[in-house]
C-alpha positions as CSV (number, residue, x, y, z in Angstrom):
1,M,-4.0,29.1,-67.4
2,K,-1.0,31.1,-68.3
3,H,-2.9,34.4,-68.5
4,F,-4.0,34.1,-64.9
5,K,-0.7,35.5,-63.8
6,Y,-1.4,38.8,-65.5
7,I,-4.8,38.9,-63.8
8,L,-3.3,38.3,-60.4
9,S,-0.7,41.0,-61.0
10,L,-3.4,43.5,-61.9
11,F,-5.3,42.7,-58.8
12,L,-2.2,43.3,-56.7
13,I,-1.5,46.6,-58.4
14,I,-5.1,47.8,-57.7
15,T,-4.9,46.6,-54.1
16,A,-1.6,48.3,-53.6
17,F,-2.9,51.5,-55.0
18,V,-5.9,51.5,-52.8
19,A,-3.7,50.9,-49.8
20,C,-1.4,53.8,-50.8
21,Q,-4.4,56.0,-51.4
22,Q,-5.5,55.4,-47.8
23,D,-2.0,56.1,-46.5
24,D,-1.1,59.0,-48.7
25,D,-3.8,61.4,-50.0
26,L,-1.0,63.2,-51.9
27,L,-0.2,60.3,-54.2
28,D,0.8,61.6,-57.7
29,L,-1.5,59.6,-60.0
30,N,0.2,61.0,-63.1
31,A,3.5,59.4,-62.0
32,I,2.0,55.9,-62.6
33,A,3.0,54.5,-65.9
34,A,0.6,53.7,-68.7
35,P,-0.4,50.0,-69.0
36,T,2.3,47.7,-70.3
37,N,2.6,44.2,-71.7
38,V,-0.9,44.5,-73.3
39,A,-2.0,41.5,-75.3
40,A,-4.8,39.0,-75.6
41,F,-5.1,35.3,-74.9
42,T,-7.4,33.7,-77.6
43,T,-9.0,30.4,-78.0
44,I,-11.5,29.2,-80.6
45,A,-14.4,26.8,-80.1
46,Q,-14.2,23.6,-82.1
47,G,-16.9,22.6,-84.6
48,N,-16.6,25.3,-87.2
49,S,-18.7,27.8,-85.2
50,G,-16.0,30.5,-85.5
51,I,-16.6,31.6,-81.9
52,V,-13.4,33.1,-80.5
53,T,-12.9,33.8,-76.8
54,I,-10.7,36.8,-76.2
55,T,-9.2,37.5,-72.8
56,P,-7.1,40.7,-72.7
57,T,-4.1,40.8,-70.4
58,G,-1.6,43.5,-69.3
59,E,-0.1,45.2,-66.3
60,N,-1.1,48.5,-64.6
61,V,-4.5,48.1,-66.1
62,T,-8.0,48.9,-64.6
63,S,-10.1,48.2,-67.7
64,F,-10.0,47.0,-71.3
65,I,-11.9,47.4,-74.5
66,V,-11.5,44.9,-77.4
67,Y,-12.3,45.9,-80.9
68,Y,-13.0,42.8,-83.0
69,G,-11.5,43.9,-86.3
70,D,-14.2,42.1,-88.3
71,G,-15.6,45.2,-90.0
72,S,-18.7,45.2,-87.7
73,E,-17.5,48.3,-85.8
74,T,-18.6,46.5,-82.6
75,D,-16.5,46.1,-79.5
76,S,-16.6,44.2,-76.2
77,G,-17.6,47.1,-74.0
78,V,-15.6,47.8,-70.9
79,L,-14.0,44.6,-69.5
80,N,-12.4,44.3,-66.0
81,P,-9.1,42.5,-65.7
82,G,-9.8,38.8,-65.9
83,E,-13.0,39.1,-67.9
84,S,-13.3,37.7,-71.5
85,T,-15.4,38.5,-74.5
86,E,-16.6,36.3,-77.4
87,N,-17.1,37.1,-81.1
88,A,-18.2,34.9,-84.0
89,Y,-15.8,35.1,-87.0
90,L,-15.8,33.7,-90.5
91,E,-12.7,32.1,-91.7
92,G,-9.9,34.6,-92.3
93,T,-7.2,36.7,-90.7
94,Y,-8.2,39.6,-88.4
95,D,-6.4,42.3,-86.5
96,I,-8.1,42.7,-83.1
97,V,-7.3,45.9,-81.2
98,I,-7.0,46.0,-77.4
99,T,-7.1,49.3,-75.5
100,A,-6.0,49.2,-71.9
101,S,-6.7,52.0,-69.5
102,G,-4.8,52.7,-66.2
103,I,-6.1,54.2,-63.0
104,N,-5.0,57.7,-64.1
105,G,-6.6,57.5,-67.5
106,K,-3.4,56.8,-69.4
107,T,-4.0,54.2,-72.2
108,T,-2.1,51.8,-74.3
109,T,-3.4,50.4,-77.5
110,V,-2.0,47.3,-79.3
111,A,-3.1,45.3,-82.3
112,Q,-2.9,41.5,-82.4
113,T,-3.4,39.3,-85.5
114,I,-5.5,36.1,-85.1
115,V,-6.1,33.5,-87.8
116,V,-9.6,31.9,-87.8
117,S,-9.5,28.6,-89.6
118,F,-11.9,25.6,-89.9
119,Q,-9.1,23.4,-91.2
120,A,-7.4,20.9,-88.9
121,P,-4.0,22.1,-87.7
122,E,-1.0,20.9,-89.8
123,N,2.8,20.9,-89.6
124,L,3.0,21.0,-85.8
125,V,6.6,21.9,-84.7
126,V,7.3,21.7,-81.0
127,T,10.4,22.9,-79.1
128,I,11.0,21.7,-75.5
129,E,13.9,23.0,-73.6
130,N,15.2,23.2,-70.0
131,D,15.5,26.9,-68.9
132,N,19.1,28.0,-68.7
133,A,18.6,30.1,-65.6
134,V,15.6,28.7,-63.6
135,S,16.1,25.2,-62.1
136,K,13.5,22.6,-63.2
137,Q,11.8,25.0,-65.5
138,V,10.8,23.8,-68.9
139,N,9.9,26.1,-71.8
140,V,7.7,24.9,-74.6
141,T,7.0,26.6,-78.0
142,A,4.6,25.2,-80.6
143,T,3.7,26.4,-84.1
144,A,1.2,24.9,-86.5
145,D,-0.6,26.0,-89.6
146,F,-4.2,27.0,-89.1
147,A,-3.9,26.7,-85.2
148,M,-4.9,29.5,-82.8
149,S,-3.8,28.0,-79.5
150,Y,-2.1,24.9,-78.1
151,D,-2.4,22.9,-74.8
152,V,0.6,21.5,-73.0
153,D,0.1,18.6,-70.7
154,F,3.3,18.6,-68.6
155,G,2.8,15.0,-67.4
156,D,3.3,15.8,-63.7
157,A,1.4,14.2,-60.9
158,A,-1.0,17.2,-60.6
159,G,-2.0,16.9,-64.3
160,T,-1.0,20.4,-65.1
161,I,-2.3,21.6,-68.5
162,I,-1.6,25.1,-69.8
163,T,-3.2,26.7,-72.9
164,T,-1.2,29.3,-74.8
165,N,-1.5,31.3,-78.0
166,I,0.2,29.5,-80.9
167,G,3.8,30.5,-81.3
168,E,4.2,31.9,-77.8
169,V,6.3,30.3,-75.0
170,T,4.7,28.2,-72.2
171,S,6.8,27.8,-69.1
172,F,6.3,25.4,-66.2
173,V,8.5,24.7,-63.1
174,Y,8.4,21.1,-61.9
175,E,8.6,20.1,-58.3
176,A,11.3,17.5,-59.0
177,A,13.7,16.8,-61.7
178,G,13.2,13.6,-63.8
179,T,11.7,12.3,-67.0
180,Y,8.2,13.4,-67.9
181,T,5.9,12.7,-70.9
182,I,5.0,16.1,-72.3
183,T,2.1,16.3,-74.8
184,V,1.4,19.3,-77.0
185,T,-2.0,19.6,-78.7
186,A,-2.7,22.3,-81.2
187,S,-6.3,23.4,-81.9
188,S,-8.1,25.4,-84.6
189,G,-11.8,25.9,-85.3
190,S,-12.0,22.3,-86.6
191,V,-13.0,19.4,-84.5
192,D,-9.7,17.8,-85.3
193,T,-6.5,18.5,-83.5
194,I,-2.8,17.6,-83.9
195,S,-0.6,16.3,-81.1
196,Y,3.0,15.6,-80.3
197,S,4.4,13.7,-77.2
198,E,7.9,13.4,-76.0
199,A,9.6,11.8,-72.9
200,F,11.6,14.8,-71.7
201,E,14.3,14.9,-69.0
202,V,13.8,17.9,-66.7
203,T,17.0,19.0,-65.1
204,E,17.9,20.7,-61.9
205,I,20.5,23.5,-61.8
206,L,23.0,22.3,-59.2
207,A,25.7,24.9,-59.5
208,P,25.7,28.7,-59.8
209,L,26.0,30.2,-63.3
210,T,27.6,33.5,-62.2
211,A,30.2,34.5,-59.8
212,A,29.4,35.8,-56.3
213,P,29.3,39.6,-55.9
214,I,32.7,41.3,-55.8
215,P,33.5,42.5,-52.2
216,P,34.5,46.2,-51.8
217,S,38.1,47.2,-51.4
218,R,39.2,47.3,-47.8
219,V,42.3,48.3,-45.8
220,A,44.3,45.2,-44.8
221,E,43.7,45.9,-41.1
222,D,40.0,46.1,-41.6
223,V,39.5,42.5,-42.8
224,V,40.4,39.0,-41.7
225,S,39.7,36.9,-44.8
226,I,39.2,33.2,-44.5
227,F,38.4,32.7,-48.2
228,S,38.1,35.3,-50.9
229,D,39.8,36.3,-54.1
230,A,39.4,39.9,-53.1
231,Y,41.6,39.8,-50.1
232,T,44.7,38.2,-48.7
233,N,43.5,35.0,-47.0
234,I,44.8,33.6,-43.7
235,T,46.6,30.3,-43.8
236,L,44.4,27.3,-43.0
237,N,46.4,24.4,-41.6
238,E,43.4,22.1,-42.1
239,L,40.5,22.3,-44.6
240,P,38.5,20.2,-44.2
241,T,39.5,18.6,-40.9
242,D,39.5,14.9,-40.7
243,W,36.5,15.1,-38.4
244,S,34.4,17.0,-40.9
245,S,31.2,15.4,-42.3
246,T,31.0,16.6,-45.9
247,G,32.4,16.2,-49.3
248,F,34.7,19.0,-50.3
249,E,36.0,20.4,-53.6
250,A,37.9,23.6,-54.4
251,T,36.7,24.7,-57.8
252,T,35.8,27.9,-59.8
253,V,32.7,29.6,-60.9
254,A,33.0,32.2,-63.7
255,G,36.7,32.4,-62.9
256,N,36.3,32.9,-59.1
257,N,37.6,30.4,-56.6
258,V,34.8,28.8,-54.6
259,W,34.3,25.9,-52.1
260,R,31.8,23.2,-53.1
261,F,30.4,21.0,-50.3
262,T,28.3,17.9,-50.9
263,N,26.2,16.1,-48.3
264,L,27.2,18.9,-45.9
265,D,26.5,18.1,-42.2
266,F,29.3,20.2,-40.9
267,V,32.8,21.2,-42.2
268,G,35.6,22.2,-39.9
269,M,38.7,24.3,-40.7
270,V,41.7,25.0,-38.5
271,S,43.7,28.2,-38.6
272,N,46.4,27.0,-36.3
273,Y,46.4,25.5,-32.8
274,D,49.4,27.6,-31.5
275,N,48.0,31.2,-31.6
276,G,44.8,31.1,-33.6
277,I,43.6,34.2,-35.4
278,D,42.6,37.5,-33.8
279,I,39.1,38.7,-34.9
280,S,38.4,40.7,-31.8
281,A,38.5,44.0,-33.7
282,M,36.1,42.8,-36.4
283,E,32.5,44.0,-36.3
284,M,30.9,41.8,-38.9
285,L,31.1,38.3,-40.5
286,H,30.4,38.1,-44.3
287,I,29.7,35.0,-46.3
288,D,28.3,34.3,-49.8
289,Y,26.5,31.0,-50.3
290,W,24.6,29.3,-53.1
291,V,22.2,26.3,-52.8
292,P,19.9,24.9,-55.4
293,S,16.3,26.2,-55.8
294,G,13.8,24.7,-53.5
295,T,16.3,24.2,-50.7
296,D,14.7,24.6,-47.2
297,N,17.4,24.6,-44.6
298,E,19.5,26.7,-42.3
299,L,23.2,27.3,-42.3
300,L,25.3,28.3,-39.3
301,V,28.8,29.4,-38.5
302,K,30.6,28.3,-35.4
303,I,33.9,29.8,-34.1
304,V,36.0,28.0,-31.5
305,N,38.8,29.1,-29.2
306,T,40.6,25.9,-28.1
307,I,43.4,27.9,-26.4
308,D,41.5,29.9,-23.8
309,G,38.3,27.9,-24.2
310,G,34.7,28.3,-25.5
311,E,32.8,28.4,-28.7
312,A,29.8,30.3,-30.2
313,V,27.5,29.8,-33.1
314,E,25.4,32.2,-35.2
315,S,22.8,31.4,-37.8
316,L,22.9,32.7,-41.4
317,G,19.1,32.3,-41.5
318,A,16.9,30.2,-43.6
319,T,18.4,29.3,-47.0
320,T,17.3,30.9,-50.2
321,G,18.0,28.8,-53.3
322,G,18.9,29.5,-56.9
323,S,21.1,32.6,-56.5
324,W,24.0,33.8,-54.5
325,Q,23.0,35.1,-51.1
326,S,25.3,37.7,-49.4
327,I,25.0,37.4,-45.6
328,D,26.4,39.9,-43.1
329,V,26.2,38.9,-39.4
330,D,26.9,41.3,-36.6
331,M,29.7,39.8,-34.4
332,T,27.7,40.6,-31.3
333,G,25.6,37.6,-32.3
334,F,28.4,35.4,-31.1
335,D,28.2,36.9,-27.6
336,D,25.6,34.3,-26.5
337,G,28.3,31.6,-26.6
338,D,30.9,30.8,-23.9
339,L,33.9,32.1,-25.7
340,A,36.7,33.3,-23.4
341,N,37.6,35.8,-26.2
342,T,37.9,36.1,-30.0
343,N,41.6,36.8,-29.9
344,K,42.6,33.2,-30.5
345,I,40.1,31.6,-32.9
346,T,41.5,28.2,-33.8
347,Q,38.6,26.4,-35.4
348,I,35.8,27.6,-37.7
349,L,32.8,25.4,-38.7
350,I,30.0,25.8,-41.3
351,D,27.0,23.7,-40.2
352,A,23.8,22.7,-41.9
353,D,20.7,22.2,-39.8
354,I,19.7,19.3,-42.1
355,V,22.3,17.5,-44.2
356,E,22.5,19.7,-47.4
357,D,23.2,18.1,-50.8
358,I,25.1,21.0,-52.3
359,V,26.5,24.2,-50.9
360,Y,28.8,26.7,-52.6
361,I,30.8,29.2,-50.5
362,D,32.7,32.3,-51.5
363,N,33.9,35.5,-49.8
364,F,34.0,34.2,-46.3
365,Y,35.6,36.9,-44.1
366,F,35.4,39.1,-41.0
367,Y,35.6,42.9,-41.3
368,K,35.1,46.2,-39.7
369,Q,34.0,49.6,-41.1
370,S,37.0,51.6,-42.2
371,A,38.0,54.6,-40.1
372,T,39.1,56.2,-43.4
373,T,36.4,57.9,-45.4
374,G,36.8,58.0,-49.1
375,S,37.0,61.2,-51.1
376,F,34.7,60.3,-54.0
377,N,34.1,63.4,-56.1
378,D,30.6,63.6,-57.6
379,G,31.2,66.9,-59.3
380,L,28.0,68.8,-59.7
381,L,26.0,66.1,-57.9
382,T,25.2,65.4,-54.3
383,N,25.7,62.0,-52.7
384,G,26.9,60.4,-55.9
385,D,28.2,57.4,-54.0
386,F,24.9,56.8,-52.2
387,E,26.6,56.6,-48.9
388,N,23.9,58.9,-47.5
389,G,21.3,56.5,-48.8
390,S,18.6,58.0,-51.1
391,N,19.5,61.6,-50.2
392,S,19.0,63.8,-53.4
393,W,18.1,60.7,-55.5
394,I,14.5,60.4,-56.6
395,V,12.2,58.3,-58.9
396,G,11.2,60.4,-61.9
397,V,10.7,64.0,-61.0
398,D,8.8,63.5,-57.8
399,D,10.9,65.1,-55.0
400,T,9.1,63.0,-52.4
401,A,9.7,59.6,-54.2
402,A,13.0,58.4,-52.7
403,A,15.1,56.1,-54.9
404,P,15.6,52.5,-53.6
405,V,19.1,51.7,-52.3
406,E,20.8,48.7,-50.8
407,T,23.8,48.2,-48.6
408,N,26.1,45.2,-49.1
409,S,29.3,44.7,-47.2
410,G,29.3,48.3,-46.1
411,N,28.8,49.8,-49.6
412,T,25.5,51.5,-50.4
413,Y,24.3,51.8,-54.0
414,Y,21.1,52.2,-56.0
415,S,19.4,48.9,-56.8
416,Y,16.2,48.0,-58.6
417,D,14.9,44.7,-60.1
418,V,13.0,45.3,-63.4
419,T,10.7,42.3,-63.6
420,S,8.7,43.4,-66.6
421,A,9.9,45.1,-69.8
422,G,8.1,48.3,-70.9
423,N,9.0,51.8,-71.7
424,S,12.5,52.8,-70.7
425,Y,11.2,55.7,-68.6
426,D,8.8,53.4,-66.6
427,V,11.7,52.7,-64.2
428,N,13.8,55.7,-63.5
429,L,16.5,57.2,-61.2
430,S,17.1,60.9,-61.2
431,Q,18.8,63.7,-59.4
432,K,17.9,67.3,-60.0
433,V,20.8,69.6,-60.9
434,E,21.4,72.8,-62.8
435,I,22.2,72.2,-66.5
436,I,23.4,75.3,-68.4
437,Q,22.3,75.5,-72.0
438,G,25.2,75.2,-74.4
439,N,27.6,73.4,-72.1
440,T,29.1,69.9,-72.6
441,Y,29.0,67.5,-69.7
442,T,30.7,64.3,-68.7
443,L,28.6,61.7,-66.8
444,T,30.6,58.9,-65.1
445,F,29.1,56.0,-63.1
446,N,29.5,52.4,-62.1
447,A,26.8,49.9,-63.1
448,W,26.2,46.2,-63.1
449,S,23.3,43.7,-63.3
450,D,22.5,40.1,-62.9
451,V,22.1,39.8,-66.7
452,N,23.6,41.5,-69.7
453,R,21.2,44.4,-70.6
454,A,21.0,48.0,-71.6
455,I,20.1,51.1,-69.7
456,V,19.6,54.8,-70.8
457,A,21.8,57.4,-69.1
458,G,21.9,61.2,-69.7
459,I,20.9,64.7,-68.7
460,G,17.6,66.5,-69.4
461,L,14.7,68.7,-68.2
462,S,12.4,67.8,-65.3
463,A,9.3,69.1,-67.1
464,D,7.7,69.6,-70.5
465,P,9.1,69.5,-73.2
466,W,11.4,67.0,-71.5
467,S,14.4,67.8,-73.7
468,N,17.4,65.6,-73.0
469,D,20.6,64.2,-74.3
470,S,20.9,60.5,-73.4
471,Q,22.7,57.4,-74.6
472,S,22.1,53.7,-74.4
473,V,24.7,51.9,-72.3
474,D,25.2,48.1,-72.3
475,I,26.0,46.9,-68.8
476,T,27.1,43.4,-67.7
477,T,27.2,41.3,-64.5
478,T,30.6,42.9,-63.7
479,S,30.7,46.3,-61.9
480,T,32.2,48.6,-64.6
481,T,32.9,52.3,-64.8
482,Y,31.1,54.0,-67.8
483,S,31.8,57.6,-69.0
484,I,29.7,59.4,-71.6
485,T,29.8,62.9,-73.1
486,L,26.6,64.8,-73.2
487,S,25.6,68.1,-74.8
488,A,23.0,70.5,-73.5
489,A,22.9,72.3,-76.8
490,G,19.1,72.9,-76.9
491,F,18.0,73.0,-73.2
492,G,18.9,74.0,-69.7
493,A,17.3,74.8,-66.4
494,I,18.1,75.3,-62.8
495,D,16.1,72.2,-61.9
496,A,17.2,69.9,-64.7
497,R,18.4,66.4,-63.9
498,V,20.7,63.5,-64.4
499,I,18.6,60.6,-65.8
500,F,18.9,56.9,-65.7
501,D,15.9,55.1,-67.5
502,L,15.9,51.4,-66.9
503,G,12.5,50.0,-67.7
504,A,13.0,48.7,-71.3
505,E,14.6,45.4,-70.3
506,V,14.2,43.0,-67.4
507,G,17.0,42.4,-64.9
508,M,18.5,43.9,-61.7
509,V,20.2,47.3,-62.2
510,N,22.8,48.5,-59.7
511,I,24.3,52.0,-60.0
512,D,27.0,53.6,-57.9
513,N,29.6,56.4,-57.9
514,V,27.8,58.8,-60.2
515,S,29.7,61.9,-61.2
516,L,28.7,64.8,-63.4
517,I,31.3,67.4,-64.5
518,I,31.3,70.2,-67.0
519,G,33.7,69.3,-69.8
520,T,34.3,67.8,-73.2
521,G,34.7,64.3,-72.1
522,N,37.5,62.0,-71.2
523,T,40.6,62.3,-73.5
524,V,42.6,59.5,-71.9
525,I,43.0,56.2,-73.8
526,N,42.9,53.0,-71.9
527,G,42.4,54.8,-68.6
528,D,41.2,51.6,-66.9
529,F,44.3,49.7,-68.1
530,E,42.2,46.8,-69.3
531,N,44.3,46.9,-72.5
532,G,47.4,46.5,-70.4
533,S,50.1,49.2,-70.9
534,D,48.6,50.5,-74.1
535,S,49.2,54.3,-74.4
536,W,50.9,54.4,-71.0
537,I,54.7,54.9,-70.8
538,I,57.5,55.6,-68.4
539,G,58.5,59.3,-68.6
540,V,58.4,60.4,-72.2
541,D,60.0,57.4,-73.9
542,D,57.4,56.0,-76.2
543,A,59.1,52.6,-76.2
544,A,59.1,52.2,-72.4
545,A,55.8,50.5,-71.5
546,A,54.4,51.2,-68.0
547,P,54.2,48.2,-65.6
548,V,50.7,46.8,-65.0
549,V,49.3,43.9,-62.9
550,T,46.1,42.0,-63.0
551,N,44.3,41.0,-59.8
552,S,40.9,39.2,-59.6
553,G,40.2,40.2,-63.3
554,N,41.1,43.9,-62.8
555,T,44.2,45.4,-64.5
556,F,45.9,48.5,-63.1
557,Y,49.2,50.3,-63.0
558,S,51.5,49.2,-60.2
559,V,55.1,50.0,-59.2
560,N,57.0,49.4,-56.0
561,V,59.2,52.4,-55.1
562,E,62.0,50.8,-53.1
563,A,64.2,53.9,-52.6
564,E,63.4,57.6,-52.1
565,G,64.6,60.1,-54.7
566,N,63.3,62.7,-57.0
567,S,59.6,62.6,-57.5
568,Y,60.1,62.3,-61.3
569,D,62.5,59.3,-60.9
570,V,59.5,57.0,-61.0
571,N,56.9,58.1,-63.5
572,V,53.9,56.9,-65.5
573,S,52.6,59.2,-68.3
574,Q,50.3,59.3,-71.3
575,K,50.9,61.7,-74.2
576,L,47.8,63.7,-75.3
577,E,46.9,67.2,-76.4
578,I,46.8,70.0,-73.8
579,I,45.4,73.3,-75.0
580,Q,47.0,76.4,-73.5
581,G,44.5,78.4,-71.3
582,N,42.1,75.5,-70.8
583,T,41.0,74.1,-67.4
584,Y,41.1,70.4,-67.0
585,T,39.6,67.9,-64.5
586,L,41.8,64.9,-63.7
587,T,40.2,61.9,-62.0
588,F,41.9,58.7,-60.9
589,D,41.8,55.9,-58.4
590,A,45.0,55.3,-56.3
591,W,46.1,53.2,-53.3
592,S,49.3,51.9,-51.7
593,D,50.5,49.5,-49.1
594,V,51.5,52.5,-47.0
595,N,50.2,56.1,-46.5
596,R,52.3,58.2,-48.8
597,S,52.1,61.0,-51.4
598,V,52.2,61.1,-55.2
599,V,52.4,64.0,-57.7
600,A,49.7,64.1,-60.4
601,G,49.0,66.6,-63.1
602,I,49.5,67.7,-66.7
603,G,52.5,69.1,-68.5
604,L,54.8,69.2,-71.4
605,S,56.8,66.2,-72.7
606,A,59.9,68.3,-73.5
607,D,61.9,71.3,-72.4
608,P,60.9,73.6,-70.6
609,W,58.8,70.9,-69.0
610,S,56.0,73.4,-67.9
611,N,53.3,71.7,-65.9
612,A,50.4,72.0,-63.5
613,T,50.5,69.4,-60.7
614,E,49.3,68.8,-57.2
615,T,50.6,66.6,-54.4
616,V,48.0,64.0,-53.4
617,A,48.2,62.0,-50.2
618,I,47.0,58.4,-50.9
619,T,46.3,55.6,-48.4
620,T,45.9,51.9,-48.3
621,T,42.3,52.2,-49.3
622,R,41.5,52.5,-53.0
623,T,40.1,56.0,-53.3
624,T,38.9,58.3,-56.2
625,Y,40.7,61.6,-56.4
626,T,39.7,64.6,-58.5
627,L,42.0,67.6,-59.4
628,T,41.3,70.8,-61.2
629,L,44.3,71.9,-63.3
630,I,44.9,75.0,-65.5
631,A,47.2,74.9,-68.4
632,T,47.9,78.7,-68.0
633,D,51.2,79.0,-69.9
634,F,51.7,75.8,-71.8
635,G,50.1,73.5,-74.3
636,A,51.2,71.1,-77.0
637,P,49.7,68.3,-79.2
638,D,52.1,65.8,-77.5
639,A,51.8,67.1,-73.9
640,R,51.0,64.5,-71.3
641,I,49.1,63.5,-68.2
642,L,51.8,62.6,-65.5
643,F,52.1,60.8,-62.2
644,D,55.5,61.3,-60.4
645,L,56.0,58.7,-57.7
646,G,59.7,58.6,-56.7
647,A,59.8,60.8,-53.7
648,E,58.6,58.2,-51.2
649,I,58.8,54.5,-50.8
650,G,55.9,52.1,-51.1
651,T,53.8,50.4,-53.8
652,V,51.7,52.8,-55.9
653,N,48.6,51.5,-57.7
654,I,46.7,53.7,-60.2
655,D,43.5,52.9,-62.1
656,D,40.5,54.5,-63.9
657,V,42.2,57.7,-65.0
658,T,40.1,60.3,-66.8
659,L,41.0,63.8,-68.1
660,S,38.4,66.2,-69.4
661,S,38.5,69.9,-70.5
662,N,36.1,72.2,-68.7
């Protein structure tokens, strides 16, 4: 039955706890959350007896007590997870109360209404739908007057029948797509039931619903891209080759270009037979693939040098279906072949161990780690870009509980999959930092998920009374930079913290590039240029819109300086108020096609052109720069943020500009 999944999860939690207790006598029991998802599964005996069987369910639970709500002031006594209790009711509506206790004594109490009726169920309404995200999963919902529960016979060969509370959703994953007769039967305390049957077509999801993860920015010499929207791809003279054994289609998923292979045995592609491509300096191979759920296969990549001779093959491992899989393979894995060298790779093949019905491919490239280290500024924080793993990042307030991180294509970030919704603070990421009472702070971070969902971000205390200032932030499946202004008006401590509370909704949460600065918040409009040139001008001419470009869905300022001159000959500005005497923090991303310098700062928009600027050396790697600027002797309502770019040649790209007053 459906409620068995909760019972199993409870068993696993208890088992895991016991194991942890054996391994770590210092386990902080108080850090374990109170029980969540507490409810009751109820069925009623037919024949007008009024006997209701109540099975409490929940997570993080060691015991339950059920209060029957019939005025008798009796209860079930202590029940272990998986145990049930019975109570005889007269016809009527009752509020049963379930109290769940955790291993640390924390409790959660919920009330649930049940309707006890000896009338036969009426007005059965059934909804049967294919799940939008899980392949071959069917979701059934049934409502009926006077009914307490309903059975679903899914019509599969195993004869699966699941019983669920009336009005709740029943889900089942079939082994194969096809048409099945699904029968729903609703029951009350009467001997009579009501049923509905439907021949329903179960569908299989045969294409990804979201785009593959976006690769990180890389210097051109650090990547040889075969196929990716993120980089400049090599020219393939043949794709697929005439000797390939596959169907091939170039298509898109969520706006991203992808390859779609059908009945894939192997697909060959040719760079060129004259010189091939040189991947000898590359350290890793990266590829994203998607295959349908239930696929049990192996994919492999072969590289061939037909000029100097030899070939080598490396496995991508056993396939995982139903979601994009990002695979990174060390190039030393190709050393077992008989390649003369990797300086002249002319052919590349993708093989399937067994002919595979459907395979999607994206972001297929070779790369090496950049010799250039970024200059990400995390302000008051430590390791805000997670490139030192979990260093300084913890779960809750336990200094020994390291936050989980992942590394993908050389980029490390926080990542956690919330599989069950509960209290927001049940899943947490924190870093302890001094917060000074009365100050205003700006918290900036990148976040993305596998679904659209909300998280809570802010600053606060690490102990009672847990005072904080936090905001709900809606994140999406696209990595986005968020910036929020926070006030420590009523609290402060040397061991306060930055807070991300994630437990209120399900879905993967990824967080990167976290920065906390003292200041009143970002005063720049359209700093990410996603509204094009809005508020950005050339020089001080309000009618001269700054040039922008859009690449792979990201819009940014871009200009090609073809001749050297005065720095101010090529400019991008935004007019805004600068207050004389204030200190400002200017943050921006910049990159070029050459190593060169730009001038960045704040200043007046008219004579005497007073300003505070710095010369910043930018590279071919997109990097975040942070400047501290003082408006010592100038200020105006129509002053400006300015970038002067004309002193050196080369393309200059600028994005994600923020300015805050300290």
